[in-house]
Structure formats: C-alpha cells, structure tokens
C-alpha positions as CSV (number, residue, x, y, z in Angstrom):
1,M,133.0,87.1,123.8
2,F,133.1,85.7,120.2
3,P,133.2,82.7,121.0
4,R,130.9,83.0,123.2
5,A,128.3,84.6,121.4
6,L,129.4,82.3,118.0
7,P,127.2,79.0,118.4
8,L,124.0,81.0,119.7
9,L,125.0,82.5,115.7
10,V,125.1,79.0,114.3
11,T,121.6,77.6,116.6
12,A,120.0,80.7,114.4
13,L,121.5,79.9,111.4
14,L,121.2,75.9,111.3
15,L,117.3,75.3,113.3
16,A,115.8,79.0,114.2
17,P,117.4,82.5,113.2
18,G,115.9,84.4,116.0
19,L,115.2,81.6,118.8
20,P,115.1,83.4,122.1
21,A,117.4,83.5,124.6
22,S,115.3,82.6,127.8
23,A,111.9,81.8,128.0
24,Q,110.8,85.2,129.4
25,D,112.2,86.6,125.4
26,T,109.6,84.5,124.0
27,P,106.4,86.0,123.0
28,K,102.6,84.6,124.7
29,Q,101.1,82.2,122.1
30,D,97.7,80.8,122.5
31,D,98.1,77.5,120.5
32,S,99.4,75.1,123.5
33,K,101.2,73.4,120.5
34,D,103.2,76.6,119.7
35,E,103.5,77.0,124.1
36,D,104.9,73.4,124.8
37,R,107.1,73.7,121.4
38,E,108.9,76.5,122.8
39,R,109.1,75.0,125.5
40,R,111.2,72.4,123.8
41,M,113.3,75.0,121.8
42,P,116.9,74.1,122.5
43,R,118.0,77.1,124.5
44,S,121.3,79.0,122.8
45,P,123.4,80.9,125.1
46,G,122.7,84.6,126.3
47,R,121.0,85.7,129.4
48,G,119.6,81.9,130.0
49,G,123.3,81.2,130.2
50,P,125.3,78.8,128.2
51,M,123.3,76.2,126.4
52,G,126.4,73.6,127.2
53,G,127.3,69.8,125.7
54,D,126.0,68.3,122.1
55,W,124.1,71.3,121.3
56,T,123.2,70.4,117.5
57,K,122.3,67.2,119.4
58,R,119.5,69.1,121.3
59,A,118.7,71.1,117.8
60,V,118.1,67.4,116.3
61,D,116.3,66.5,119.2
62,F,113.8,69.1,119.2
63,L,113.5,68.2,115.3
64,T,112.8,64.2,116.2
65,D,110.0,65.4,118.3
66,E,108.2,68.0,116.1
67,L,109.3,66.2,112.5
68,E,109.3,62.4,114.4
69,L,112.2,61.6,112.4
70,T,113.1,57.9,112.0
71,D,116.6,57.2,113.4
72,P,118.9,57.1,110.0
73,Q,116.9,60.5,109.4
74,A,118.0,61.7,112.9
75,E,121.2,59.8,112.1
76,S,122.3,62.1,108.8
77,I,120.4,65.6,110.0
78,K,122.9,65.7,113.1
79,K,125.7,64.9,110.8
80,I,124.6,67.9,108.3
81,F,124.7,70.3,111.9
82,D,127.8,69.4,112.8
83,D,129.4,70.2,109.4
84,M,128.0,73.1,108.9
85,A,128.6,74.4,112.7
86,T,132.2,73.6,111.8
87,D,132.6,75.0,108.5
88,M,130.1,78.3,110.4
89,M,132.9,78.3,113.3
90,G,135.9,78.4,110.5
91,K,134.4,80.9,107.6
92,V,132.7,83.2,109.2
93,G,134.6,83.5,112.9
94,E,137.8,84.8,110.4
95,L,135.0,87.9,109.3
96,F,133.9,88.6,112.4
97,A,136.9,88.9,114.2
98,T,138.4,90.9,111.6
99,G,135.0,93.1,111.3
100,E,133.6,92.0,108.0
101,I,130.5,92.4,109.4
102,D,128.1,92.6,106.4
103,K,130.3,89.6,104.5
104,A,129.7,87.2,108.0
105,R,126.1,88.0,107.6
106,K,125.7,87.3,103.5
107,M,127.7,84.1,104.3
108,I,125.5,83.1,107.0
109,E,122.1,83.5,105.2
110,E,123.6,81.2,102.0
111,M,124.6,78.7,104.9
112,R,121.2,79.1,106.2
113,V,119.7,78.5,102.7
114,E,121.9,75.3,101.7
115,V,121.4,73.4,105.4
116,S,117.9,74.5,104.7
117,K,117.8,72.3,101.4
118,K,120.6,69.2,103.0
119,I,117.7,68.8,105.7
120,S,114.5,69.4,103.4
121,K,115.9,66.1,101.1
122,V,116.4,64.2,104.0
123,L,112.9,64.3,105.1
124,T,109.9,62.9,103.6
125,P,107.1,65.1,101.5
126,D,105.0,65.3,104.9
127,Q,107.9,66.7,107.0
128,R,109.7,68.8,104.8
129,R,105.7,70.3,105.3
130,E,105.8,70.9,108.4
131,F,109.8,71.9,108.5
132,E,108.5,74.8,106.7
133,V,105.7,75.8,109.0
134,L,108.4,75.3,111.8
135,S,110.6,77.8,109.5
136,E,108.2,80.1,108.9
137,Q,106.9,80.4,112.9
138,F,111.1,81.2,113.7
139,D,111.1,83.1,110.9
140,R,107.7,85.2,111.3
141,R,109.5,85.8,115.4
142,A,112.6,86.8,114.3
143,A,111.3,89.5,112.4
144,Q,109.4,90.6,114.8
145,W,112.5,91.0,117.5
146,E,114.6,92.5,114.4
147,Q,111.6,95.7,113.8
148,E,111.4,95.7,118.1
149,R,115.4,95.8,117.6
150,R,115.8,98.7,116.1
151,V,112.5,100.5,116.6
152,G,114.8,101.5,119.8
153,G,116.8,104.1,117.4
154,D,114.4,104.6,114.6
155,I,110.0,104.7,115.4
156,S,109.9,104.8,111.3
157,Q,110.8,100.8,111.7
158,L,108.2,100.4,113.1
159,F,105.2,101.3,110.2
160,N,107.6,100.4,107.4
161,P,109.6,96.5,109.0
162,K,113.0,95.7,106.6
163,P,111.8,92.6,104.5
164,Q,113.7,89.9,104.6
165,S,116.3,88.9,102.0
166,K,115.6,88.3,98.7
167,R,118.5,85.6,98.8
168,L,116.4,83.5,101.9
169,Q,113.2,85.1,99.9
170,V,113.4,82.8,96.9
171,A,115.0,80.4,98.7
172,K,112.0,79.9,100.4
173,A,109.7,80.0,98.1
174,E,111.8,76.9,96.2
175,R,111.2,74.5,99.5
176,L,107.6,75.6,99.7
177,L,106.6,74.6,95.9
178,F,107.3,71.4,95.8
179,V,107.9,71.2,91.8
180,T,110.3,69.6,88.9
181,P,113.6,72.3,88.8
182,E,111.9,73.1,84.8
183,E,108.5,73.8,87.2
184,A,110.6,76.0,89.4
185,A,112.3,77.6,86.6
186,V,109.5,78.8,85.7
187,I,108.2,80.1,88.8
188,L,110.8,81.8,91.0
189,P,111.8,84.5,88.4
190,L,108.6,85.6,89.5
191,V,108.5,85.6,92.7
192,E,112.1,87.2,92.7
193,A,109.8,90.0,90.8
194,V,107.8,90.3,93.9
195,V,110.6,90.4,96.3
196,D,112.0,93.0,94.0
197,R,109.2,95.1,94.4
198,R,109.0,94.4,98.1
199,V,112.5,95.5,98.8
200,A,111.9,98.7,96.5
201,L,109.1,99.9,98.4
202,F,111.0,99.2,101.6
203,E,113.2,101.8,100.3
204,G,111.8,103.9,98.2
205,R,109.2,104.3,102.0
206,Q,112.5,105.1,103.9
207,A,114.2,107.1,100.6
208,R,111.4,109.7,101.1
209,R,110.2,109.4,104.4
210,K,113.4,110.6,105.1
211,D,113.7,113.4,102.3
212,L,110.4,114.5,103.9
213,L,112.0,115.2,107.1
214,N,115.2,116.6,106.4
215,A,112.9,119.3,104.2
216,Q,111.7,120.2,107.6
217,R,114.4,120.5,110.2
218,A,115.7,122.3,107.3
219,G,112.9,125.2,107.4
220,A,111.0,124.2,104.3
221,S,107.7,126.4,103.6
222,K,104.1,124.6,104.6
223,K,103.5,125.0,101.0
224,E,106.6,123.2,100.0
225,I,105.9,119.5,102.9
226,A,102.8,119.9,101.1
227,E,104.0,119.6,98.2
228,R,106.3,116.5,99.2
229,V,104.1,114.9,101.2
230,A,101.5,114.7,98.0
231,E,104.4,113.7,95.7
232,I,105.1,111.0,99.3
233,R,101.7,109.2,98.5
234,A,102.0,109.1,94.3
235,A,105.6,107.6,94.7
236,E,103.7,105.3,97.6
237,Q,100.6,104.0,95.6
238,F,102.3,103.7,92.3
239,Q,104.7,101.0,93.5
240,R,102.6,99.5,95.6
241,L,100.9,99.1,92.2
242,E,103.8,97.7,90.4
243,L,103.6,95.4,93.8
244,A,100.1,93.9,92.9
245,A,100.7,93.4,89.7
246,S,103.5,91.8,89.9
247,M,101.9,88.8,92.6
248,E,99.0,88.9,90.7
249,R,101.5,87.9,87.6
250,L,102.4,85.3,90.2
251,R,99.1,83.6,91.8
252,E,97.9,83.1,88.0
253,I,100.3,80.2,87.4
254,L,100.0,79.0,90.7
255,T,98.1,76.1,92.1
256,I,95.4,76.6,94.9
257,D,97.8,75.0,97.2
258,Q,100.8,76.8,96.1
259,E,99.3,79.9,96.5
260,V,98.2,79.2,100.4
261,R,101.6,78.5,101.2
262,F,103.1,81.5,99.3
263,V,100.8,83.9,101.3
264,A,100.9,82.0,105.0
265,A,105.1,83.0,104.7
266,G,104.2,86.7,103.3
267,I,105.5,86.2,100.2
268,I,102.5,86.6,98.7
269,D,100.0,89.1,99.8
C-alpha cells in the first residue's frame, strides 16, 4: 500500500498540498479560470486511479500552462521535482515504513519549503506572484479538506480549525515579501510572533473546551460551569487581543502591497 500511496504524497508536496483524488472531490468554483485550472491539474493515485507515466512532467506541464514557463524554466523545475521526488521516496519512505509518521510529516514540510524556494528562484517576479497565488489556492482547499476530515471525529474542528504550521506560514510570508534578505530579517520575526499567537489561540481553545467538557461529564454544578464559561470567554478575549496587537506591529512595517498579499494568504486578518 505504501509504494502506491507515496506518489500522491510527493505530488502534494511538490505541487499542491491537498490535490483532489478525483474531479468529484473538488469544490465547485464560480470563477471559470479556476474551474479550467482544476480540470487540468495532474491527478494523483486514489479513487481516480493511478496517475501513471511521468507524473512530474504532468506537474510541470500544469505549471507551464499557468505560469507560461519558458523551455529552460520548465526543464529546471522538472529537475527540481525529480530530484526531490527521488529524495522523498527514499528518506520519507523509510520513516513511513518504520511508523515514524510525525518525523515523516516534518520532513515533508521541510522539503515542501525547499522546493518552493527553488522554484521561486527559477521564476520571474511576475511568475513568482502567480505561483504564490496558485499555492495559496491549493493551501486553502487543503485546509478545508483537512478540516472536514477532522470534523468526522471531533465537531469542534468545524469551529476551531487547526492553523497551518509555523514553518510553512513563515516560509510563505518570506516568499510573499519580495524584499532583500536584510529587510526580511526585520519583518520575519514579527511574522513569527503573529503565527505564535495564532497557534496559542488555537491550542488554548482546544484545552479550555476539553476542560469544560470534562467538568460537565464529571457532574460539575451549574454555578461551576457558568464560572468556567466566563473564564473561557475572558481567556479567549485576552488571547485575541494579543494576536491583534502582534498583527498591528507587523502591519506598521509592511507596505500596502505586502499587507494585501499577507491578508490574501491568511497570515494576518
């Protein structure tokens, strides 16, 4: 089962996390360009059947259509895909085979960041912007599907979706800045602070809701439940204020174009 599933994992890493297994899994879009884009996406193994053939070439063909890649660009990106796929099949394959799932996921995450950086270096500024738009669209769909999957076992996930990892969010922000390394060194710590606050808000909600549910199941009195609810609301408000303050500090040093890109990417509200 693992050798058949890994190409799907590699495709998700290299091109679009959360690619649909079949056309039926893809949410409908009003925008005709998005619909056409989804029809042309390279499909991965799953209910739609094995991809077959040179799947990294199909991924490059998709990007060529979307970004209008030149032949040298397409060749460079094809090599990036092939090299990373080979590396992933070996290193990540070993981790999955030994049941080290968390380590495998972290390695996949790191590989995804590195692949995105390498691809960005091959692209022109205009192409990089379009590439980030594509990545953000795929990220949003992946988050939606992951949320729906989690809801099957925990209804609270519907109202408190897990944020994207800090590593991926910071890497995304770095690619969206279009600044010198010196400028990025000033901005990225503030991005990290925003991500930390957002993750803390998520984890705090999870813990508080779990404690409240456990208290109710243990037979806590109505008065105690009411007090706990009040505490939950106060803690929620405090953490929201901390998040808002960290986002405001970040906004103060962003240009309007950078702020728009960060809002569109979900890094700030």
